[in-house]
C-alpha positions, 0 to 999 in steps of 0.5 A: 628378651627372647624373640621367635619368628616364623618363616615359610610359604603361605600357600601349599598345595594338597598332598605336598609338604608344609615346611616352616622355620622358626628363628630364634633370637635372644636365647639358645635352642640348646639351653636346658630346660626348654621345649621348642614348640609348634602350635596351630590354630585352624580357622574357627577352632581352638589351638592344636598342639603339633609337637616340640623339639627339646634342649637335647634334640629330642622330639615329641609329637601329637599322636594324631599328626605323628605320622606326618610330622617332623621337627628338626633343629639347626643350632648353629643358626638357632632355628628349628623347623617343622615339616608336615607331609601329605597336606590337606585343606584341613591343615590350613591354619595359623602356625605358631612357634613358641618356647615351653619352659620346663620349669612350670611348664608355661609357654613363655614366648610366642612368635606372631604366627603364620597363615599357611593355606593348603589349596590347589 
C-alpha cells in the first residue's frame, strides 16, 4: 500500500517561497512509470495541476506557474518537494501530492492534503 504525506508550513508571507515536502512510503519514487505530482485547490475553486517529477527525475510544470515553480526529489529519503516562489494570497490553497500511474494515466494514490495560507 502506497502512502503519501504532505508536510510544510501552513502560513507563508507574501513574496516569500512556499516549500512543501511529500514523503512516500510503500513504493519507490524511482520506479517506472510513475509521475509524482503536486495539485492544489484554492478555496471555492476546482483542482489545479501544478506539475510533476517523474521516475527518472524529469519535471513538467503548468505553464501558468512554470516561472515560479520547482519540483525536486531525494531518492534516498523517498521524498519530493515543491517550491513556489514569490507567493501572493492567490496561492492560498489546499496542496496535495499524488501519484500518477503512467499506465492508464490515473491518479491512484493521494496525500490527505495540507492547507497553506499566504498572508502577512
